[in-house]
C-alpha positions in Angstrom: -4.8 8.9 -10.2 -2.0 6.7 -8.9 0.4 9.7 -8.6 -2.1 11.6 -6.6 -2.5 8.7 -4.2 1.2 8.4 -3.9 1.7 12.1 -3.2 -1.0 12.2 -0.6 0.1 9.0 1.0 3.7 10.1 1.1 2.9 12.9 3.5 1.0 10.6 5.9 3.8 8.0 5.8 6.5 10.5 6.4 4.7 12.0 9.4 4.3 8.5 10.9 7.9 7.6 10.4 9.3 10.9 11.7 7.1 10.6 14.8 9.0 7.4 16.0 12.3 7.4 14.1 15.3 8.3 16.3 18.4 7.0 14.5 17.3 6.8 10.9 15.6 3.4 11.1 12.9 1.5 13.0 12.4 -2.1 14.2 10.1 -4.4 12.2 7.5 -4.5 15.0 7.4 -0.7 14.9 6.7 -0.9 11.2 3.7 -3.2 11.8 2.4 -0.8 14.5 2.7 2.3 12.4 1.1 0.6 9.3 -2.0 -0.4 11.4 -2.1 3.0 13.2 -2.1 4.9 9.9 -5.2 3.0 8.6 -6.9 1.1 11.5 -9.7 -0.3 9.3 -7.4 -2.1 6.9 -7.2 -5.8 6.8 -3.5 -6.5 6.5 -2.3 -10.0 5.9 0.4 -10.7 8.6 2.6 -12.9 6.4 2.4 -10.4 3.5 3.4 -7.6 5.9 6.3 -9.7 7.2 7.4 -10.4 3.6 7.3 -6.7 2.7 9.3 -5.8 5.8 11.9 -8.5 5.0 12.2 -7.1 1.4 12.6 -3.6 2.8 15.3 -4.5 5.4 18.4 -4.9 3.4 21.0 -3.3 5.6 21.6 -6.3 7.7 20.8 -4.4 10.9 17.4 -5.9 11.4 15.8 -2.4 11.1 14.0 -0.6 8.4 15.1 2.8 7.2 12.9 5.6 5.7 13.1 4.3 2.2 12.2 0.8 3.3 9.3 2.0 5.5 8.0 4.2 2.6 8.1 1.2 0.3 6.2 -1.1 2.7 3.6 1.5 3.6 3.1 2.6 0.0 2.6 -1.1 -1.0 -0.4 -1.3 1.4 -1.7 2.2 0.5 -1.8 1.3 -3.2 -3.3 -2.1 -2.5 -6.1 -0.6 -0.5 -6.7 2.0 -3.1 -7.0 -0.7 -5.8 -9.4 -2.7 -3.7 -11.6 0.4 -3.2 -11.6 1.1 -6.9 -12.4 -2.6 -7.8 -15.6 -2.4 -5.8 -17.1 -0.4 -8.6 -15.8 -2.3 -11.6 -18.7 -4.7 -11.9 -21.4 -2.0 -11.3 -23.6 -1.2 -14.3 -26.4 1.1 -15.2 -29.8 0.0 -14.5 -31.6 -1.3 -17.5 -35.1 -2.7 -18.3 -33.6 -6.2 -18.2 -33.0 -5.7 -14.4 -36.8 -5.8 -13.7 -39.4 -8.5 -14.1 -41.8 -8.2 -17.0 -45.1 -6.6 -16.1 -48.1 -9.0 -15.7 -50.2 -9.6 -18.7 -53.3 -7.4 -18.3 -55.3 -9.1 -21.1 -56.4 -12.0 -19.0 
């Protein structure tokens, strides 16, 4: 399942990066913009995003290359996927114990 998500997400991420990339890397504020444009409904923690960008930017230029952008975006794609899956973990089949006992008719 994770590999399928990665493969599908990779295409979306690559399109977004190639749409704005001019010299092989993009500025951190552009990373933030692209991440939120790819999935507008996501709730992305700003400090977590900044930390992921800082980890991805290792060239010393202050910019994020394709590999770094892919890593940051994939982090959030996988996190979102896990959150969606977790919504169903605590669901269970309906059983007789889910209903009140019928009233006693012998009264």
